[in-house]
C-alpha positions in Angstrom: -46.5 64.9 -39.7 -45.3 61.2 -40.1 -45.3 58.3 -37.9 -41.6 57.5 -36.6 -42.7 54.0 -38.4 -44.3 55.4 -41.0 -40.6 56.8 -41.5 -37.5 56.4 -44.1 -34.1 56.5 -43.3 -33.7 59.9 -43.9 -36.5 61.5 -42.7 -35.4 59.4 -39.6 -31.5 61.5 -40.2 -34.0 64.7 -40.6 -36.0 64.0 -37.3 -32.7 63.1 -35.4 -30.8 66.2 -36.0 -33.7 68.3 -35.7 -34.3 67.1 -32.1 -30.4 67.5 -31.4 -30.9 70.8 -31.8 -33.6 71.5 -29.8 -32.0 69.2 -26.7 -28.5 71.5 -27.7 -30.4 74.5 -27.0 -32.8 73.4 -24.1 -29.5 73.1 -22.4 -28.1 76.1 -23.9 -31.1 78.4 -23.2 -31.8 76.3 -19.5 -35.6 75.6 -20.7 -37.9 72.9 -20.0 -39.4 70.8 -23.1 -43.0 72.9 -21.6 -40.6 76.2 -22.1 -39.1 75.8 -25.1 -42.7 74.8 -26.7 -43.9 77.8 -25.4 -40.5 80.1 -27.3 -40.8 78.7 -30.2 -44.4 78.5 -30.6 -45.7 75.0 -30.8 -48.2 72.8 -28.7 -46.7 71.1 -25.6 -47.5 67.6 -27.5 -46.3 68.6 -30.6 -42.7 69.5 -29.6 -42.2 67.1 -27.5 -42.9 64.1 -30.2 -40.6 66.3 -32.6 -38.2 66.2 -29.5 -38.1 62.3 -29.0 -37.5 62.0 -32.6 -41.7 60.5 -32.6 -42.6 62.1 -35.4 -40.7 63.9 -38.8 -41.2 67.3 -38.4 -43.1 68.7 -41.3 -41.8 71.8 -43.3 -44.7 74.3 -41.2 -43.2 73.0 -38.4 -39.6 73.2 -39.6 -40.4 77.0 -40.9 -40.8 78.3 -37.8 -37.7 76.5 -35.9 -35.4 78.2 -38.4 -37.4 81.7 -37.8 -36.6 81.5 -34.4 -33.3 80.2 -34.6 -32.4 82.6 -37.5 -30.7 79.7 -39.3 -31.6 78.2 -42.8 -33.4 74.5 -43.2 -30.5 73.1 -44.6 -28.8 74.1 -41.5 -31.3 72.8 -39.2 -31.5 69.4 -40.7 -27.3 68.7 -40.9 -26.1 66.6 -38.3 -23.4 69.4 -36.9 -24.7 71.8 -33.6 -24.4 75.3 -34.4 -23.8 77.9 -32.0 -23.1 81.7 -32.2 -20.0 82.7 -30.5 -18.6 85.9 -29.2 -15.4 86.3 -32.0 -12.3 89.0 -30.0 -9.8 90.4 -32.5 -7.2 89.6 -30.0 -6.5 89.4 -26.4 -6.6 93.4 -25.9 -10.7 92.7 -26.8 -11.7 89.3 -25.1 -10.1 91.1 -22.0 -12.9 94.4 -22.3 -14.6 92.5 -22.9 -15.4 93.8 -26.9 -16.5 92.1 -29.7 -17.5 93.3 -33.3 -18.2 89.9 -34.4 -20.2 86.9 -33.5 -19.1 83.9 -35.5 -21.2 80.7 -36.0 -19.1 77.7 -35.4 -20.7 74.1 -36.3 -20.0 70.9 -34.3 -20.2 67.9 -34.7 -23.1 66.8 -31.4 -21.2 64.0 -30.1 -18.4 67.3 -29.2 -20.9 69.6 -27.8 -23.1 66.6 -25.6 -20.3 65.8 -23.5 -18.9 70.2 -23.0 -21.4 70.8 -19.3 -23.0 74.1 -20.0 -20.5 75.4 -22.2 -19.7 79.4 -22.3 -18.2 79.2 -25.5 -15.5 82.5 -26.8 -13.1 82.7 -29.9 -9.7 84.7 -30.9 -8.5 85.5 -33.6 -5.0 86.6 -33.1 -4.0 84.9 -29.8 -0.3 86.0 -29.6 0.2 87.0 -32.8 -1.6 88.3 -36.3 0.6 85.1 -38.3 -2.6 82.8 -38.3 -5.7 84.8 -39.7 -7.5 81.6 -41.0 -7.3 79.6 -37.8 -9.5 80.2 -34.6 -9.0 79.1 -31.3 -12.2 78.8 -29.1 -12.4 78.3 -25.8 -15.0 77.8 -23.2 -15.3 79.5 -19.4 -14.3 77.6 -16.9 -13.3 79.5 -13.0 -11.0 76.6 -12.1 -8.2 74.3 -13.2 -9.0 70.9 -12.4 -8.3 69.3 -15.1 -4.8 68.4 -17.6 -5.3 70.4 -21.1 -4.3 74.1 -22.8 -5.7 77.0 -20.7 -5.5 80.5 -20.9 -4.7 82.4 -18.0 -3.3 85.6 -15.9 -0.7 85.6 -14.0 1.9 88.5 -12.4 -0.3 90.9 -15.1 0.6 88.6 -17.9 -2.1 86.6 -20.4 -0.1 83.1 -20.9 -1.5 80.3 -22.7 -0.5 77.6 -21.0 -0.3 73.8 -20.7 -1.3 72.1 -17.4 -0.3 68.7 -16.4 -1.4 68.1 -13.2 -3.1 69.4 -10.7 -4.2 69.2 -6.7 -6.8 71.6 -5.0 -3.7 74.1 -4.0 -1.8 73.3 -6.9 -0.9 73.0 -11.0 1.9 72.1 -12.7 2.6 73.4 -16.0 4.5 73.9 -19.2 5.4 78.3 -19.7 7.5 78.6 -22.0 9.0 75.4 -22.9 9.5 74.8 -19.1 7.7 72.5 -16.5 6.4 74.9 -13.2 4.3 74.5 -10.1 2.0 77.8 -9.8 -0.1 78.4 -6.6 -3.7 78.5 -8.2 -4.3 81.6 -5.9 -1.3 83.9 -8.1 -3.5 82.7 -10.9 -6.9 84.2 -13.0 -8.0 81.5 -15.1 -9.9 83.6 -18.6 -11.1 80.0 -20.6 -9.6 76.4 -20.8 -8.6 75.9 -25.3 -11.3 73.2 -26.9 -10.4 73.2 -30.4 -9.3 75.6 -33.2 -11.8 76.7 -36.2 -11.0 76.7 -39.8 -12.8 79.8 -41.3 -15.3 79.1 -44.0 -16.2 82.7 -44.6 -15.3 85.3 -42.7 -17.2 88.1 -44.8 -20.1 88.3 -43.4 -22.2 89.6 -40.3 -21.6 86.2 -39.0 -18.4 84.1 -39.5 -18.5 80.7 -40.7 -16.0 78.3 -38.8 -16.0 75.4 -38.8 -14.2 72.8 -35.9 -10.4 71.6 -37.3 
């Protein structure tokens, strides 16, 4: 490994991107640094140096990491982090917890780190099948406590709503272009909308998508 003081700018960028992927993996799987080193087959000190960007990882180290992550070295050293999440063809598959494929989502690291323990899922055809190449990504939430776009069940109907205000007992939302007040006890939250994806390749077992 190359010491951080001796690294070129390109090597420093690689070290940072790999460290971001490893930190992302630890957060995703709730691992300590000891747990990460054990899972990937590294000695603790070697893993500590990579995660803390003290050394640029060797080709052998990169090969060990990509084998476990199921990715390419190019994906590992890229500035975007990636996550494989379930892709539901439509809303019924979501409700029945059925998904036939995963989608690999590439997310800028600074966008991912603001998410708190995200459980992500994607829906290809939310309400219609008109926009096949546009996919919506959501994070699972149990309550609505901030403004934003949400997928909910109310009166046995699935609605994609814009929440404009919340309190402990109620939300104020726009449904079908009308502002309504809804008791939280009358609805079930499925997820909070995060972003749209544009598909890169939808012919593989793992579909590739990038944040719009």
